[in-house]
N, C-alpha and C positions, 0 to 999 in steps of 0.2 A: 504494499499499500504506500500511497505518497506521503510524505514527511511532512506535518504541519508548517506552514512559514509563516514565522512569527511578524512579518512585515506586513501581512493582511491586517494587522491591528494597528498599524502606524502609516505615516505619511501622508501624503495627497489623497484626496477623493480619488479612486476608480470606479470604473463600471463593474456593476454586480457588489459594490459595498451596499452596507444597511447604513443609514444615516439618521439620526433623531433630530428631528426639526422642533424648536420648542418657541412657542409664540409670545409675546407680551405680556399675557396672561398666565402663563406657566402650562399650557396646554403642550402636550407633545404629540407628535407623528412620527411614525417610524417609516422610512420608504427604503427601498432597494435601487440604487442609481442605474439608469439605461439611458443610453444615447438617443437623442431626441423625443424622450417623454416628459409630461408633465405632470406636477403635483397640485391638484385644484384643493381648493376651499371656498365656503360661500364668499369670501372676502379676497379674491385675487387667484392667481396660481406662481409657482414657480418652475421655470426651466431647469431641469436636472442637468442639461449641459453648462450652466452658470455655476453648479457645484462642483463638475468634473474638474480635477486639476487643483481646487481649492485646498488650503491646510486645513487640518482636522481643527476643530474650535473655531471655524469662521462664524461671519452673519451675512445673510443674504436677505435682500428686500425683495418683496413680491410685485407682482403688477399693480397694486392699490398702494404700495408705499410701507406694506407692514414688513416690520424686520425681523427674521427667526435666527436663533442662534442653530447651527449645524455643527453635530459632534458626532462621533461615532458611540453607540450606545453600550456600556458596560453589559457584561453577562449577566448582572441583576435587571438590568432595565430589557434585556433581549426576551429573558426567560418569560417575562410579566407580559411581554406584547405578541410573543411567536403564536404560532398557529397551535391550538391546542385539540387533542383528542380526550383525553383523560385531564383531570385537574394537577396542577403542577406543586412540586413542592417549593414553597415561598424560599427567596432568600435567605432571609434570617434563620429559616430552618436547616437551608442548604450549608449554611457557614458552621452552624454548630455541628452539623454532621462530621464535615471536613475536621475540624478544629478538635471537638472532643471524642470522635471515631479515631483521630490519629491516622490520618490519611497522607502517607508520605510517599516522595518521589521513588518510582522504582515498586511501590507496592503490588501486591497482587490482592484484588478486591472483587467480590462477589455483590452483585445488587439485584434483587427480586422484586419486580413491581418497577417497570421504566417508565410507563404513562406517557408522558409526551416529551422526554427526554431532560427536563430541567436539572435534575439532581445527577444524573449521567454526565453531564457536561461539567458539573463542577468536581465529580471525581475523576474526571479524565484530566482536567486540569491538574489536578492534586498528584496524580500518580506519574504524569509525563509520558514522553513516549518508550521511556525504559521500564515503566511499570504494565499492568493489566488490567482491566475492567472486565470482567465477565457479567452480562446482565442477562436476566431471565423474563421474560413477559409471556403471560399466556394468551394474548390477544394479537393475533399478527398485523391487525390494521393499527393498533395502538404502535407496536413497534416500530412499523414504517413511516409513521409520523415522527415518531423519536429519532428515527436515522435522519430522516429529511431535514428537521430542525437542527439536530447537531452536524450536518453536513454543511448547512447554509451559514452556520456561526462560523466553524472551524475553516470554510474554504474547501473543504476535501474530507472523506472518510477519515476518521480518526485511527491511526494505525494501531492503537493501541486497545480497541475496543471490539469487542464480540457480543453480539445479541443473539440469543437463542430465543425462539418461540416454543413456549411449552411449561409446565410444571416444575418448578425447582426441585421439588421432592424427586421426582422421576429423573428430569436431566441432571443435575448439579452431579453424580456421583461417575457419569460418563464425560463430563465436560472438565474436570480437574481432577487430580491426583489427592487421594486423601493426606490430611496432613500438610498441605502447600498454600493454602489460603491464609492471607493476614488478615483481613478484614471482612465481614459481611454485612452489608447495609437490607435491612428488610423494611420494604415500602408496600404491605400488603396486609388483607383483612384479617388472616388469622396466622401471626409469624409464629404461635406456638406448635402449630402444625409440622415445622419443617426444622425442630431444633436438632433431631438426631443426625440428617443429613449435614445440617451446619457444622454440629461438632464435630461429625467425621472429616469434614473438609479445612477446620481449622488447623493451624499449628498451634503448639503449647505456647499459652500467652496472647494468642491471637484475640480478637475483639468481634463482638457481635453488637450492632446497634439497630434498633427498632423503631420505626416511626409509625405512631398509631394516633386515630383521631380522638379516641373516647377512653375515659376512665375506666369503662369495663374492660375494655381492650386490654391497657395497661396492667391492670392488675392481674390478668389472665397469663399474660408473657412472663410477668415477675412470678407468679406462681409456678408456672411450666419450666423456669429456669432454676428454680430451687429444687424442684423436684426430678429433674434430669441429673443433678448430683454430679456435673463435670464442669461448671460454671461457678465462677464468683459470685457473691452476694450482689444483685443488680442494683442499679442506680439510676433513677429516674428524674426527669424535670421538663420544665417547658419555658419558652422564651416570649417575651413579648417587648414590643419596640413602640416607642411612643417618639414622633415627629414634634420639634418645636417649632412655632412661628418667631421668625426674627424679622421684624420692621422697624426700625428705629430703637424708642423706648418700649416699645410692646414687645416684649421677648416674654414668651409664655409656652406653655404645652399646647400643641396642636388639637383641635377640637376633634379628630377622629386618630384612631390608632389601629396599629396592627397588633389584635389581640390574639386571642388563643387559634392557633390552627392545627397544632398537633402537639403529642408528647414525644419524647425521645427516651430511652432507655436502653443503657449499655451493662455489657458483663463480659469477662475474660474468661477464655477457655482455660480449664485446668491441665495440668501435664496428666496422660494416660494414667491410669490406677490411683490417681490422687483424689481424697475427697475434701470438700470444703471444710474449715473450722465450723463445729458447732455454734449455731445461733444461741446466743444467752438471754435473748428476751423471747417471753412467750407467743409464737406465731397466732395471727388471727386465723378465723375459719377462710379456707379456700376453696377452689371450684369442684375440688373432690369431694367436699362436705355439702355442695348444694346440688351436685348431680346435672350441670349442665354441659352435656356433652353434643347439643346439637350442632348442624353446620349453620354459621353465620353468614348473612348476606349483606351487601352495602345497604340496601334499604334498611335493615335492621338497625345499622349504626347511624342513618339519618343522613348518608351521603346520598349526592344527585348525580347520577350516573347519566353521562350524554349518550342521546338517542343515537341509534344506529345514522341516521340520516345526516345529524350534525357531524360523525365523524368521517362519513364518506364525503361529507363538504368539504371538511379540514383537509381530508387527503388530497381531494382535487385541486384545492388552491395551492398546496405548495409540490404538485407536480408527482405525487406518491400515489399510486393505483393503490385502493383498498382492497384487501386480501381477507375476506371474512371466512370462516372455516365452514 
């Protein structure tokens, strides 16, 4: 595969570059530059040709005198505006996963649940071309959208990325050798169902981090990690981001904030044959006590799944033909 050219993220604007345009009211529009095309709003238009060759961080005035800031979008900007099949992992959570999951250059990482590829791109940036990200996605149409989004951002198919369409429990043992994976990232409905294959794949001291939407899922994952016996005591948290309004002396918190998006829970893989130290506090009732063995669905957890029609429309918009089972 072609190596990723870092110069695609710097230098003058070129054909096929994505450019973020911000108007005087702070409204943002992301366009892909093409020779001869125009970007229209209800207040005039901008010719793409006027941006080609301009330096990153330029300003441009449209046909009725409205001035726009033109700048390449950051990865955080890109994932919030790119075509979506499934919901994306927000940048605030992706940053936590990369940092608290200790995703390092050269790491071998397994990701379950690709969605639209937002988290995959953060993982690929962290491992670099010396590492490897093995992603697993049950839906082929979601996998196609994720590949197209990553290709548009990196400028080529990332050489460190493999996307497998299938169930993690069934596909992981054939994709990686046992005891060779450094990190496992689980963004799925029922992470507790795959802890056995995750434990087999991880190196001693390796880390698993799960991203779940509800407290019910969080509790179930924690109980399963403890019951397995091959992991350290799990640690869980969530992050919230509150922007601030900066206008002269009016410096105050913004009226809106990025509140709860999901919980994160981590645990480390113990060496073979090692049991975790005995917990000294009295455990509460677990799922084994209340008998909840039924299969969960996204609707049970309050998630709104995209319709097949919307996914097909998204796939067409990015030139990736949808492939449904």
